[in-house]
N, C-alpha and C positions, 0 to 999 in steps of 0.2 A: 812713910815720912819719919825721919829721924829727928828727935827733939830731946835735948838733955840726956843723950845716951840711950834713949828709948826709941823703939821702932813701932810705928803704928801702921798696920796693914789695912789698906783700903781696897775694896772690891768694886770694880766698875759697875756691876749690876746694882749697887746701892745708891747710885747717883744718876741724875739726868744732867743735861748740859748746864742748866741754871743752878741746880744745887751744888754741882761740882765747882763751878766758877765762884759761887758765893763762899763755899768752904775754903777754897784756896785763898781768896782775897782776905777773908777773916784771919787766915794764918800769915798774911803778909807776903804771899807767894804771887809773883807776877811773871816768872819765867819757868818754863817746863822743858825737861829733856826727855825725849821719847826713845824707847828701845822696845824690842819685843817681836813676837811672832805675828805674822800676817800684816806686814807693813802695808800691803795693798788692800787690806780690809780693816782689821781691828785698830791698828795704830792711827790710821787716817780717819776712818768713818764712824767709829763708836761715838755715842753722845759725849764721852770723855776724851775722844780722840783729837787729833791735830786740827782738823777743819773746824769743828765747833769751837775749840779753844782759841783758834786764830780769830774767828768772828766775835769772840768775847774779849778780845784785846790782849791776850797773853803773848809774850815773846816766846818763840818756840825754837828748839834745837832737836836734831835727830842724829843718832849714831848708827849709821848703816851697818857697820861691822858687828854690832851687837843686836842685829835684827835679821829677820828672814821674811820671805813672802810665801803665800800659797802659790806654788808653782804647778805647771802642767807636767805630766810625765816627761815630755820631750824637752822641758826647760829646767828640770830639777838639777842636772849636773852643772849647768852654766849659771843658774840663778838669774836668768834673763828678766823675769818678772820683777824680782827685787831690784835689779839694776835700773829698770825702767821706772819703777815706783820711786826710787831714790832720786832720779833726775826730776821727776814731777815735783816731789817734795822740795828739792833744792831750788826750783824755779819760782815757786810762788807760796810755799807754806812755811818752811822752816830753814834755818841755817844748819849746815852739816857740821858735825864735830867728828874728828878722827878719834877712833877708840884709843890708840896709843897716847895721843896728846891728852885726852881726858884722864886716862889712868895715871899719867905722870904728874898731874896737878897735886 
């Protein structure tokens, strides 16, 4: 989290869903943008991931081009699992943001 030119590094293992939600709200944060590895596991399912934060009332966005999934050997080249996960995320969990549009802000 960047505040007044400072960056504060947070580790997911230091929070559960409630403590993370409470921390964010105390900071005045109501919108989250997710990127990262394992879109089909960590980004969605961790206690600080999209599904728990959605159920705690946060507005969510996801940048697929800045993320990847745990793929099978036969899907690694195509990114099929990440593509399917992105569709699932866009249908009911978060709005998608194009990486280039985000970087141009």
